[in-house]
C-alpha positions as CSV (number, residue, x, y, z in Angstrom):
1,X,0.0,0.0,0.0
2,X,1.6,3.3,-1.2
3,X,-0.5,6.3,-0.3
4,X,0.6,10.0,-0.3
5,X,-1.4,12.3,2.0
6,X,-1.2,16.1,1.5
7,X,-1.8,18.2,4.7
8,X,-3.2,21.6,3.8
9,X,-4.7,24.4,5.8
10,X,-4.5,28.0,6.8
11,X,-1.5,29.3,8.8
12,X,-1.7,28.6,12.5
13,X,-4.5,26.0,12.1
14,X,-2.4,23.3,13.9
15,X,-1.2,21.6,10.7
16,X,2.4,21.2,11.8
17,X,1.4,19.9,15.2
18,X,-0.7,17.2,13.4
19,X,2.1,16.5,11.0
20,X,4.5,15.9,14.0
21,X,2.0,13.7,15.7
22,X,1.5,11.6,12.5
23,X,5.1,11.2,11.6
24,X,7.1,11.6,14.8
25,X,10.8,11.6,14.0
26,X,10.3,10.1,10.5
27,X,10.6,13.5,8.9
28,X,12.6,14.9,6.0
29,X,13.1,18.6,5.8
30,X,14.4,20.5,2.8
31,X,13.3,23.2,0.4
32,X,10.9,22.9,-2.5
33,X,12.7,23.0,-5.9
34,X,13.3,26.6,-7.1
35,X,12.2,28.3,-3.9
36,X,13.3,28.6,-0.3
37,X,9.9,27.6,1.1
38,X,10.4,24.8,3.6
39,X,9.4,21.3,2.4
40,X,8.4,18.7,5.1
41,X,7.7,15.1,4.3
42,X,7.5,12.1,6.6
43,X,6.4,8.5,6.9
44,X,3.3,7.8,9.0
45,X,4.2,6.0,12.3
46,X,1.5,3.4,12.5
47,X,1.2,2.5,8.8
48,X,3.7,1.2,6.3
49,X,3.9,2.7,2.8
50,X,2.0,5.9,3.8
51,X,3.8,9.2,3.4
52,X,2.6,12.6,4.6
53,X,3.5,15.9,2.9
54,X,3.1,19.1,5.1
55,X,2.3,21.8,2.6
56,X,2.9,25.5,3.5
57,X,0.1,27.3,5.4
58,X,-2.0,29.2,2.9
59,X,-5.3,31.0,2.7
60,X,-6.1,30.2,-1.0
61,X,-4.7,28.6,-4.1
62,X,-4.4,32.0,-5.9
63,X,-0.7,32.3,-6.9
64,X,0.2,35.5,-5.0
65,X,2.9,34.2,-2.6
66,X,5.6,31.6,-2.9
67,X,3.7,29.4,-0.4
68,X,0.5,29.4,-2.5
69,X,2.5,28.7,-5.6
70,X,4.2,25.7,-3.9
71,X,1.0,24.2,-2.6
72,X,-0.8,24.7,-5.8
73,X,1.9,23.2,-8.0
74,X,2.1,20.2,-5.7
75,X,-1.6,19.5,-5.7
76,X,-2.1,20.1,-9.4
77,X,1.1,18.7,-10.7
78,X,1.9,15.8,-8.4
79,X,-1.7,15.0,-7.4
80,X,-1.4,13.2,-4.1
81,X,-3.8,10.4,-3.3
82,X,-5.8,12.3,-0.7
83,X,-6.0,15.8,0.8
84,X,-6.3,16.0,4.6
85,X,-7.6,19.6,5.1
86,X,-7.0,20.9,8.6
87,X,-9.7,23.5,9.5
88,X,-9.5,25.7,12.6
89,X,-12.9,25.1,14.3
90,X,-12.8,28.6,16.0
91,X,-12.7,30.3,12.6
92,X,-14.7,27.8,10.5
93,X,-16.1,30.2,7.9
94,X,-12.7,31.7,6.9
95,X,-11.0,28.3,6.8
96,X,-13.6,26.8,4.6
97,X,-12.7,29.3,1.9
98,X,-9.6,27.2,1.1
99,X,-11.7,24.0,1.4
100,X,-14.0,25.0,-1.4
101,X,-11.0,25.4,-3.7
102,X,-9.5,22.1,-2.7
103,X,-12.7,20.3,-3.5
104,X,-12.5,21.5,-7.1
105,X,-9.2,19.9,-7.8
106,X,-10.6,16.4,-8.2
107,X,-8.7,14.7,-5.4
108,X,-10.4,13.0,-2.4
109,X,-10.7,15.4,0.5
110,X,-11.1,14.7,4.2
111,X,-11.7,17.6,6.6
112,X,-10.2,17.5,10.1
113,X,-11.8,20.1,12.3
114,X,-9.1,21.1,14.8
115,X,-9.2,22.9,18.1
116,X,-12.6,21.3,18.9
117,X,-11.6,21.4,22.6
118,X,-11.5,25.2,22.4
119,X,-14.8,25.3,20.5
120,X,-16.5,23.4,23.2
121,X,-14.9,25.4,25.9
122,X,-16.3,28.6,24.3
123,X,-19.7,27.0,24.5
124,X,-20.0,26.9,20.7
125,X,-21.3,23.9,18.7
126,X,-20.4,22.5,15.3
127,X,-22.9,19.9,13.9
128,X,-20.4,17.5,12.2
129,X,-23.1,15.3,10.6
130,X,-24.8,18.3,9.0
131,X,-21.5,19.8,7.9
132,X,-20.5,16.4,6.4
133,X,-23.8,16.1,4.5
134,X,-23.8,19.7,3.2
135,X,-20.1,19.8,2.1
136,X,-20.1,16.3,0.7
137,X,-17.0,14.7,2.2
138,X,-15.9,13.0,5.4
139,X,-15.4,15.4,8.4
140,X,-13.5,14.4,11.6
141,X,-13.1,16.2,14.9
142,X,-9.5,16.4,16.2
143,X,-7.4,18.3,18.7
144,X,-3.8,18.2,17.4
145,X,-2.5,19.8,20.6
146,X,-4.1,17.2,22.9
147,X,-3.7,14.3,20.4
148,X,-7.4,13.4,20.2
149,X,-9.0,12.2,17.0
150,X,-5.7,12.0,15.1
151,X,-5.9,8.2,14.4
152,X,-9.5,8.6,13.2
153,X,-8.4,11.4,10.8
154,X,-5.5,9.3,9.5
155,X,-7.8,6.3,8.9
156,X,-10.4,8.5,7.2
157,X,-7.8,9.8,4.8
158,X,-6.5,6.3,4.0
159,X,-10.0,5.1,3.4
160,X,-10.8,8.1,1.1
161,X,-7.5,7.5,-0.8
162,X,-8.3,3.8,-1.4
163,X,-11.8,4.6,-2.7
164,X,-10.3,7.1,-5.1
165,X,-13.6,8.9,-5.3
166,X,-13.3,12.7,-5.6
167,X,-15.8,14.9,-3.6
168,X,-18.7,16.6,-5.3
169,X,-18.1,20.3,-5.9
170,X,-20.5,23.1,-5.0
171,X,-22.5,25.0,-7.6
172,X,-22.2,28.7,-8.4
173,X,-25.0,30.9,-9.7
174,X,-26.6,30.3,-13.1
175,X,-24.5,32.9,-15.0
176,X,-21.2,31.5,-13.7
177,X,-22.2,27.9,-14.3
178,X,-23.2,28.8,-17.8
179,X,-19.8,30.3,-18.5
180,X,-17.9,27.4,-16.8
181,X,-19.8,24.9,-19.0
182,X,-18.8,26.8,-22.1
183,X,-15.2,27.0,-20.9
184,X,-15.0,23.2,-20.3
185,X,-16.5,22.5,-23.7
186,X,-14.3,25.0,-25.6
187,X,-10.9,24.7,-23.9
188,X,-10.5,21.6,-21.6
189,X,-12.8,18.9,-22.8
190,X,-9.8,16.6,-23.5
191,X,-8.6,16.7,-19.9
192,X,-9.6,14.1,-17.3
193,X,-13.1,14.8,-16.1
194,X,-12.1,15.2,-12.4
195,X,-9.6,18.0,-13.3
196,X,-11.8,20.0,-15.6
197,X,-13.7,21.9,-12.9
198,X,-10.7,23.5,-11.3
199,X,-9.2,24.6,-14.5
200,X,-12.5,26.0,-15.8
201,X,-12.8,28.1,-12.6
202,X,-9.2,29.4,-13.0
203,X,-9.8,30.3,-16.6
204,X,-12.9,32.2,-15.6
205,X,-10.8,34.1,-13.0
206,X,-8.3,34.8,-15.8
207,X,-5.6,33.1,-13.7
208,X,-2.3,33.9,-15.6
209,X,-0.5,30.8,-14.4
210,X,-3.4,28.4,-15.4
211,X,-3.7,30.1,-18.9
212,X,0.1,29.8,-19.3
213,X,0.1,26.1,-18.3
214,X,-2.8,25.3,-20.7
215,X,-1.3,27.2,-23.7
216,X,-4.7,28.1,-25.2
217,X,-4.8,29.6,-28.6
218,X,-5.9,33.3,-29.0
219,X,-9.0,32.2,-30.8
220,X,-10.2,30.0,-27.9
221,X,-9.3,32.7,-25.4
222,X,-11.3,35.3,-27.4
223,X,-14.3,32.9,-27.5
224,X,-14.1,32.2,-23.8
225,X,-13.8,35.9,-23.0
226,X,-17.2,36.6,-24.4
227,X,-18.8,34.2,-21.9
228,X,-16.8,35.7,-19.0
229,X,-17.7,39.3,-19.9
230,X,-21.4,38.3,-20.1
231,X,-21.2,36.9,-16.5
232,X,-19.4,40.0,-15.3
233,X,-22.1,42.2,-16.9
234,X,-25.0,40.2,-15.4
235,X,-23.4,40.1,-11.9
236,X,-21.9,43.6,-12.1
237,X,-18.4,42.6,-10.8
238,X,-15.1,41.4,-12.1
239,X,-14.7,37.6,-12.5
240,X,-12.3,37.0,-9.6
241,X,-14.5,38.9,-7.2
242,X,-17.6,37.0,-8.5
243,X,-16.0,33.7,-7.6
244,X,-14.9,34.9,-4.2
245,X,-18.4,36.2,-3.4
246,X,-19.9,33.0,-4.6
247,X,-17.7,30.9,-2.4
248,X,-18.5,32.9,0.7
249,X,-22.2,32.8,-0.1
250,X,-22.0,29.0,-0.3
251,X,-19.9,28.8,3.0
252,X,-22.4,31.1,4.8
253,X,-25.2,28.9,3.8
254,X,-23.5,25.9,5.3
255,X,-22.2,27.5,8.5
256,X,-25.6,29.0,9.4
257,X,-27.0,25.5,9.6
258,X,-24.1,23.7,11.3
259,X,-22.2,26.3,13.4
260,X,-23.9,27.8,16.5
261,X,-22.1,30.3,18.7
262,X,-23.1,30.5,22.3
263,X,-22.5,34.2,22.7
264,X,-21.6,36.3,19.7
265,X,-20.7,39.3,21.8
266,X,-18.5,37.4,24.4
267,X,-14.8,38.0,24.1
268,X,-12.5,35.0,24.2
269,X,-9.6,34.7,26.6
270,X,-7.2,35.4,23.7
271,X,-9.1,38.6,22.9
272,X,-8.9,39.7,26.5
273,X,-5.1,39.1,26.7
274,X,-4.6,40.8,23.4
275,X,-6.3,43.9,24.7
276,X,-3.3,44.3,27.0
277,X,-0.3,42.8,25.1
278,X,-1.2,44.4,21.7
279,X,-2.4,47.7,23.3
280,X,-1.1,50.7,21.4
281,X,0.8,52.1,24.4
282,X,1.6,49.0,26.4
283,X,2.6,46.5,23.6
284,X,6.2,47.6,23.1
285,X,7.1,48.0,26.8
286,X,5.6,44.5,27.4
287,X,7.7,43.2,24.5
288,X,10.8,44.8,26.0
289,X,10.0,43.3,29.4
290,X,9.4,39.8,28.0
291,X,12.6,39.8,26.0
292,X,14.5,41.1,29.0
293,X,13.1,38.2,31.1
294,X,14.2,35.8,28.3
295,X,17.8,37.0,28.5
296,X,17.7,37.3,32.3
297,X,17.0,33.5,32.4
298,X,19.1,32.4,29.5
299,X,22.2,34.7,30.0
300,X,21.9,35.9,33.6
301,X,20.6,33.1,35.9
302,X,20.1,29.6,34.6
303,X,22.3,30.2,31.5
304,X,25.1,31.8,33.6
305,X,25.1,28.8,36.0
306,X,25.5,26.4,33.1
307,X,28.3,28.5,31.5
308,X,30.2,28.6,34.7
309,X,29.8,24.9,35.0
310,X,31.0,24.3,31.4
311,X,33.7,26.9,31.0
312,X,35.3,26.9,34.5
313,X,34.5,23.3,35.3
314,X,34.1,20.9,32.4
315,X,36.6,22.8,30.1
316,X,38.7,24.3,33.0
317,X,39.0,22.6,36.4
318,X,36.2,21.7,38.7
319,X,38.6,22.4,41.6
320,X,38.7,26.1,40.6
321,X,34.9,26.5,40.9
322,X,33.9,29.1,43.5
323,X,32.9,27.3,46.7
324,X,29.7,29.3,46.6
325,X,28.8,27.8,43.2
326,X,25.6,25.7,43.3
327,X,26.5,22.1,43.7
328,X,30.2,22.8,44.4
329,X,30.5,19.9,46.8
330,X,29.1,17.5,44.2
331,X,31.4,18.6,41.3
332,X,34.6,19.7,43.1
333,X,36.1,16.2,42.8
334,X,35.1,15.7,39.2
335,X,37.8,15.5,36.4
336,X,37.5,18.2,33.7
337,X,38.3,17.5,30.0
338,X,41.8,19.1,30.1
339,X,42.6,17.1,33.2
340,X,41.3,13.9,31.7
341,X,43.5,14.5,28.6
342,X,46.5,15.3,30.8
343,X,46.0,12.0,32.5
344,X,46.2,10.3,29.1
345,X,48.8,12.5,27.4
346,X,51.2,13.2,30.2
347,X,53.7,10.8,31.8
348,X,54.3,10.6,35.6
349,X,56.9,13.4,35.5
350,X,54.5,15.7,33.7
351,X,56.1,15.5,30.2
352,X,53.9,14.8,27.1
353,X,54.0,11.2,25.9
354,X,53.4,12.6,22.4
355,X,55.1,15.3,20.5
356,X,54.9,18.6,22.4
357,X,53.4,20.4,19.4
358,X,50.6,17.8,19.1
359,X,49.9,18.1,22.8
360,X,49.6,21.9,22.5
361,X,47.4,21.5,19.4
362,X,45.0,19.2,21.4
363,X,44.9,21.1,24.6
364,X,45.4,24.7,23.5
365,X,44.0,24.6,20.0
366,X,41.1,22.1,20.0
367,X,40.0,22.1,23.7
368,X,40.8,25.8,24.2
369,X,39.0,26.8,21.0
370,X,36.1,24.3,20.6
371,X,35.7,24.0,24.3
372,X,35.2,27.8,24.7
373,X,32.3,27.6,22.2
374,X,30.8,24.5,23.6
375,X,30.8,26.1,27.0
376,X,27.9,28.2,25.8
377,X,25.8,25.3,24.4
378,X,23.5,25.0,27.6
379,X,23.0,28.8,27.5
380,X,22.0,28.6,23.9
381,X,19.6,25.7,24.6
382,X,18.0,27.7,27.4
383,X,17.5,30.7,25.1
384,X,16.0,28.5,22.3
385,X,13.8,26.7,24.9
386,X,12.3,30.1,26.0
387,X,11.9,31.4,22.5
388,X,10.2,28.1,21.5
389,X,7.7,28.5,24.3
390,X,6.9,32.0,23.3
391,X,6.3,30.8,19.7
392,X,4.2,27.8,20.7
393,X,1.8,29.7,23.0
394,X,1.2,32.3,20.2
395,X,3.0,35.4,21.6
396,X,5.6,35.7,18.8
397,X,2.8,36.2,16.3
398,X,1.7,39.2,18.4
399,X,5.3,40.5,18.3
400,X,5.1,40.5,14.5
401,X,1.8,42.5,14.7
402,X,3.4,44.9,17.2
403,X,6.5,45.5,15.1
404,X,4.4,46.1,12.0
405,X,3.0,49.2,13.7
406,X,6.6,50.4,14.5
407,X,8.1,49.4,11.1
408,X,5.3,50.9,9.1
409,X,6.0,54.3,10.6
410,X,9.5,54.2,9.2
411,X,8.6,52.9,5.8
412,X,9.1,49.2,6.4
413,X,6.6,46.4,6.1
414,X,5.6,44.2,9.0
415,X,6.4,41.3,6.8
416,X,10.1,42.2,7.2
417,X,9.9,41.2,10.9
418,X,9.0,37.6,10.1
419,X,12.5,36.9,8.6
420,X,14.0,38.7,11.6
421,X,12.1,36.5,14.0
422,X,13.5,33.5,12.2
423,X,17.0,35.0,12.1
424,X,17.1,35.0,16.0
425,X,17.8,31.2,15.5
426,X,20.0,31.5,12.4
427,X,20.6,34.3,9.9
428,X,20.5,31.9,6.8
429,X,16.8,30.8,6.9
430,X,16.0,34.4,8.1
431,X,17.5,35.9,5.0
432,X,15.8,33.2,2.8
433,X,12.4,33.9,4.4
434,X,12.5,37.4,2.8
435,X,11.2,35.7,-0.4
436,X,7.7,36.0,1.0
437,X,7.9,39.8,0.6
438,X,6.4,40.6,-2.8
439,X,7.9,44.1,-3.4
440,X,11.5,43.9,-4.5
441,X,12.7,47.0,-2.7
442,X,11.2,45.9,0.6
443,X,12.7,42.4,0.1
444,X,16.2,43.9,-0.5
445,X,16.0,46.1,2.6
446,X,15.0,43.1,4.6
447,X,17.9,41.0,3.3
448,X,20.3,43.9,4.1
449,X,19.1,44.4,7.6
450,X,18.1,40.9,8.8
451,X,21.7,40.2,9.8
452,X,21.5,43.0,12.4
453,X,19.3,40.7,14.6
454,X,21.5,38.6,17.1
455,X,21.4,35.0,15.9
456,X,22.4,32.0,18.0
457,X,26.0,32.2,16.7
458,X,26.3,35.7,18.1
459,X,24.9,34.9,21.5
460,X,28.1,33.2,22.8
461,X,29.9,36.4,21.9
462,X,27.4,38.4,23.9
463,X,27.6,36.0,26.8
464,X,31.4,36.1,26.7
465,X,31.6,39.9,26.8
466,X,28.9,40.1,29.5
467,X,30.7,37.5,31.7
468,X,34.3,38.8,31.1
469,X,33.6,42.6,31.7
470,X,30.0,43.1,32.9
471,X,29.6,40.5,35.7
472,X,27.3,38.4,33.5
473,X,24.7,41.1,33.3
474,X,21.6,40.1,31.2
475,X,21.2,43.8,30.3
476,X,24.1,43.3,27.8
477,X,22.2,40.6,25.9
478,X,18.9,42.6,26.1
479,X,20.7,45.7,24.7
480,X,22.2,43.6,22.0
481,X,18.8,42.4,20.8
482,X,17.2,45.9,20.8
483,X,20.4,47.4,19.3
484,X,19.7,45.1,16.3
485,X,16.1,46.2,16.1
486,X,17.2,49.9,16.3
487,X,19.7,49.3,13.5
488,X,16.9,47.9,11.4
489,X,14.6,50.9,12.1
490,X,17.4,53.5,11.4
491,X,18.4,51.7,8.2
492,X,14.8,51.6,7.1
493,X,14.4,55.4,7.6
494,X,17.7,56.1,5.8
495,X,17.3,53.7,2.9
496,X,13.6,54.5,2.3
497,X,14.7,58.1,1.5
498,X,16.8,57.0,-1.4
499,X,15.7,56.5,-4.9
500,X,16.5,52.7,-4.9
501,X,14.2,51.9,-2.0
502,X,11.6,54.6,-2.0
503,X,7.9,53.6,-2.0
504,X,5.0,52.6,0.2
505,X,5.5,49.3,2.1
506,X,3.5,46.3,1.2
507,X,0.4,45.6,3.3
508,X,0.9,43.0,6.1
509,X,-2.0,40.7,6.8
510,X,-1.5,38.1,9.5
511,X,-3.9,35.9,11.6
512,X,-3.3,35.9,15.3
513,X,-3.8,32.4,16.6
514,X,-5.5,31.8,19.9
515,X,-3.3,31.4,22.9
516,X,-2.8,27.9,24.2
517,X,-0.7,25.9,26.6
518,X,2.7,25.0,25.0
519,X,3.0,21.4,23.7
520,X,6.2,19.8,25.2
521,X,6.9,17.8,22.1
522,X,6.8,20.9,19.8
523,X,9.0,22.8,22.2
524,X,11.5,20.0,22.5
525,X,11.7,19.5,18.7
526,X,12.2,23.2,18.0
527,X,14.8,23.6,20.7
528,X,16.7,20.5,19.7
529,X,16.8,21.3,16.0
530,X,18.2,24.8,16.6
531,X,20.6,23.7,19.3
532,X,21.9,20.7,17.5
533,X,22.8,22.9,14.4
534,X,24.8,25.1,16.8
535,X,26.7,22.0,18.2
536,X,27.4,20.7,14.7
537,X,29.0,23.9,13.7
538,X,31.2,23.8,16.8
539,X,32.3,20.3,15.8
540,X,33.1,21.2,12.2
541,X,33.7,24.8,11.3
542,X,34.9,25.9,14.7
543,X,37.1,22.8,15.0
544,X,38.8,23.6,11.7
545,X,39.2,27.3,12.5
546,X,40.7,26.5,15.9
547,X,43.3,24.3,14.3
548,X,44.2,27.1,11.9
549,X,44.4,29.6,14.7
550,X,46.8,27.3,16.6
551,X,49.0,26.8,13.6
552,X,49.2,30.5,12.8
553,X,49.9,31.4,16.4
554,X,52.5,28.7,16.9
555,X,54.7,29.6,13.8
556,X,56.9,32.6,13.1
557,X,58.3,34.0,10.0
558,X,61.2,35.6,11.9
559,X,64.4,34.0,10.5
560,X,62.5,31.6,8.3
561,X,59.3,29.6,9.1
562,X,59.7,27.8,12.4
563,X,57.9,26.7,15.6
564,X,57.9,29.5,18.2
565,X,60.2,28.8,21.2
566,X,60.7,32.3,22.7
567,X,59.1,35.7,22.7
568,X,58.9,36.0,18.9
569,X,55.8,37.3,17.2
570,X,53.7,34.6,15.6
571,X,52.3,34.8,12.1
572,X,48.9,35.5,13.6
573,X,50.3,38.3,15.7
574,X,51.9,40.0,12.7
575,X,48.7,39.7,10.6
576,X,46.6,40.9,13.5
577,X,48.7,44.0,14.1
578,X,48.3,45.1,10.5
579,X,44.5,44.7,10.7
580,X,44.2,46.2,14.1
581,X,44.9,49.7,12.7
582,X,41.5,49.6,11.1
583,X,39.7,49.0,14.4
584,X,41.9,51.2,16.7
585,X,39.4,54.2,16.3
586,X,36.7,51.9,17.6
587,X,38.6,51.2,20.8
588,X,39.7,47.6,20.2
589,X,43.1,47.9,18.7
590,X,44.7,44.7,20.1
591,X,45.8,42.2,17.5
592,X,43.8,39.5,19.2
593,X,40.5,41.4,18.8
594,X,41.3,42.2,15.2
595,X,42.0,38.5,14.3
596,X,38.8,37.4,16.1
597,X,36.7,40.0,14.2
598,X,38.0,38.8,10.8
599,X,37.6,35.1,11.7
600,X,34.1,35.9,12.9
601,X,33.2,36.3,9.3
602,X,33.7,32.5,8.9
603,X,31.3,31.9,11.8
604,X,30.4,34.4,14.5
605,X,30.9,31.9,17.4
606,X,34.5,31.5,16.2
607,X,35.2,34.8,18.0
608,X,34.8,32.9,21.2
609,X,36.9,30.1,19.8
610,X,39.7,32.5,18.9
611,X,39.7,34.1,22.4
612,X,39.6,30.6,24.0
613,X,42.6,29.3,21.9
614,X,44.7,32.5,22.5
615,X,43.9,32.5,26.2
616,X,45.0,28.8,26.5
617,X,48.1,29.3,24.4
618,X,49.2,32.5,26.3
619,X,50.2,30.3,29.2
620,X,49.3,32.9,31.8
621,X,47.9,32.0,35.2
622,X,44.5,33.5,34.5
623,X,41.1,32.3,33.5
624,X,39.8,32.9,30.0
625,X,37.6,35.7,31.1
626,X,40.3,37.6,33.1
627,X,42.7,37.2,30.1
628,X,40.0,38.6,27.7
629,X,39.3,41.5,30.1
630,X,42.8,42.5,31.0
631,X,44.9,41.6,28.0
632,X,42.6,41.9,25.0
633,X,40.5,44.9,26.1
634,X,42.8,46.4,28.7
635,X,40.1,46.3,31.3
636,X,38.0,48.8,29.3
637,X,34.3,48.0,29.3
638,X,33.7,50.7,26.7
639,X,36.2,49.0,24.3
640,X,34.6,45.6,24.9
641,X,31.1,47.0,24.3
642,X,32.3,48.7,21.1
643,X,33.8,45.4,20.0
644,X,30.5,43.7,20.7
645,X,28.5,46.3,18.7
646,X,30.7,46.0,15.6
647,X,30.6,42.2,15.6
648,X,26.8,42.2,16.1
649,X,26.1,44.6,13.2
650,X,28.8,44.0,10.7
651,X,28.7,41.5,7.8
652,X,27.3,38.1,8.9
653,X,29.1,34.7,8.5
654,X,30.0,33.2,5.1
655,X,26.9,31.0,5.1
656,X,24.7,34.0,5.5
657,X,26.6,35.9,2.9
658,X,25.9,33.0,0.5
659,X,22.2,33.3,1.3
660,X,22.4,37.1,0.6
661,X,24.0,36.3,-2.8
662,X,21.2,33.9,-3.7
663,X,18.4,36.2,-2.6
664,X,19.9,39.3,-4.2
665,X,20.8,37.3,-7.4
666,X,23.3,40.0,-8.2
667,X,27.0,40.4,-7.3
668,X,26.6,44.2,-7.2
669,X,23.7,44.1,-4.8
670,X,25.5,41.5,-2.6
671,X,28.6,43.6,-2.3
672,X,26.4,46.6,-1.6
673,X,24.5,44.8,1.1
674,X,27.6,43.5,2.9
675,X,29.4,46.9,2.4
676,X,26.4,48.7,3.9
677,X,26.3,46.4,7.0
678,X,30.0,46.9,7.6
679,X,29.9,50.7,7.2
680,X,26.9,51.0,9.4
681,X,28.5,48.8,12.1
682,X,31.7,50.8,11.9
683,X,29.8,54.1,12.2
684,X,27.7,53.0,15.2
685,X,30.8,51.5,17.0
686,X,32.8,54.7,16.3
687,X,30.1,56.9,17.7
688,X,29.6,54.8,20.8
689,X,33.3,54.5,21.7
690,X,34.5,58.0,20.8
691,X,31.6,59.8,22.6
692,X,32.0,57.4,25.5
693,X,35.7,58.1,25.7
694,X,35.1,61.9,25.5
695,X,32.5,62.0,28.3
696,X,34.8,59.8,30.4
697,X,38.0,61.8,29.9
698,X,36.8,65.1,28.5
699,X,39.6,65.0,25.9
700,X,38.5,66.0,22.4
701,X,40.6,64.0,19.9
702,X,40.8,63.4,16.2
703,X,38.6,60.3,16.8
704,X,36.0,62.4,18.6
705,X,35.9,64.8,15.6
706,X,35.4,61.9,13.2
707,X,32.6,60.6,15.4
708,X,30.9,64.0,15.4
709,X,31.1,64.1,11.5
710,X,29.7,60.6,11.2
711,X,26.9,61.3,13.7
712,X,26.0,64.6,11.9
713,X,25.8,62.7,8.6
714,X,23.6,60.0,10.0
715,X,21.3,62.6,11.6
716,X,21.1,64.4,8.2
717,X,20.2,61.1,6.5
718,X,17.6,60.4,9.1
719,X,15.9,63.8,9.3
720,X,16.1,65.0,5.7
721,X,12.9,65.2,3.6
722,X,12.0,62.3,1.4
723,X,12.2,63.6,-2.1
724,X,10.9,60.3,-3.5
725,X,7.7,59.9,-1.5
726,X,4.5,59.3,-3.4
727,X,2.9,62.6,-2.2
728,X,5.9,64.6,-3.4
729,X,5.7,62.9,-6.8
730,X,1.9,63.6,-7.0
731,X,2.4,67.3,-6.2
732,X,5.1,67.5,-8.8
733,X,2.9,65.9,-11.5
734,X,0.0,68.3,-10.6
735,X,2.2,71.3,-10.9
736,X,3.5,70.1,-14.2
737,X,-0.1,69.5,-15.5
738,X,-1.3,72.9,-14.3
739,X,1.7,74.8,-15.6
740,X,2.8,75.9,-12.1
741,X,6.5,76.5,-11.4
């Protein structure tokens, strides 16, 4: 038995939760050919030979967004055996709009009414038997969140696929049916009977993609157009609107008979909560507080405890833990990774049993570099866990709504914030998600600014700086997040006042799902997928980079290439001193900081790896953090914060740069995007450090003068009038037409 089930439904209808329940860990995730929309497919757990395809969440099969194109192409082109349509029972009428389109395709359809537990809790009633009779296909009640009705839905889908009987379609008004009959006879009579209805409706709507796919002659199109115009004249509307109205009239006729609301005026719990969390004045302060709590827990308390355990214990020495450390008595006699390796690699008299350079490579290069990054893994997992909870309960959808208000004031679309939410995990999928933005100028701005949001790779850098110089304060991480949002807003204002990016932002329509208790399996899966990708990078990219760092810091060019034995400068030291000149005005002119910044372009977490390796190889009697604070930044919190700002805002890692190249599809735009990010990062870092130094010392230097000029230029770009706004262009055209000067 080989059956392919397509899961379809509106965004936030519970489709992904159902997919996870049906397939468990038997999932394959990739991208659909030609687009960056995520493709999920899996094998059903309890049945052999049955695969499930999780199609993107969509509202219709009209080809407006990449998600709709993907879903439509799959259903029409690959024709799965059955469609399992997940419908949100709390928004039945709106969800059935997609259902009416699916029923026209000619594939068996089973409807799974989800969130029935919430429907009952609200006191509402859905008469499943009446709905099933009126709509003409099997209808099943489920609660994907609680796991009820899932087996029944799966069995109904399998049964429908085996019968291979397509569902009957609804009828439109006489004028439309007359036109559709003519279209079927004139243009698509040679097609299989079960596919004719859908194509006839699309031709009636003048769907460009359907017409292109069919390749109809101009003669046939002209003949059909006569019937379409006759229907438009009779119903006094355009063909696309006619079909939409007909669908809703049909749906209203069904829902009035099978859907009874207990109290139409009663607000749901979600509505009551939204009155507070999306309030015009309270929404943003609440968002700031929520994100601050996320970073307090992940960076400041739980996360800080885990980092101390990992960095000072597991990759340092448990004996060096502060006696006040939680669980000190339990861990103080444990053996750390370096101590364990010493037990294997050192003889009784303390000399290495292997070559000295190999011992140094293992302990200083690999353990020092990779271990420094791995030390932040628990902290990253805590962060991902908290973000996953916020996503699962429905709060992050509200954040997108809140940010739309803010972004729109500065010429950006709220759609731009969706990629930025994704980028908090990893910049690559965040940049790729910009494809859902229709307007090219808005999409390009989003690609150029998504990298400003701190991703998981940047969080170890934030945690390291916070721990080394700011006592582990979670305010550093919170400021880093909102610094990224501020950079996006400022960039939006500046870029929207240029000819290349001017224009009104695209409208942002998004459904806010009802709040619900987080599902542990969803949270664990999301946390594990994000966290494991971080660990894999530490085991591959960071490992390779740490080895390179060790080699370059162990060899010298002085008197010919050789292994350093005295106080000679290493190759890395020499290279770093040359590069450090660039960053000296920003306050971090040490060669170590310069090298870390450049290697951060490979992978941002490699900054931590570089500092870890260099600290270990320095051979000083200090912890990593004290070495970073005293040697690399000279004890200056201002220098360290300036370093953090630059590395948060400058060009992203190589993988993200590759994503920018793919999305821009132009070498010139790619260079421009990366150049803009680096220039913006340099400007902000220069302003922060130089003004901070001036107010601390009251000494006006050349650097201070440069910062004043840069700040003045940025303020000019922010405050100048927009010469390219639509209103300005209209006034110009009116003056031209009336002859005014």
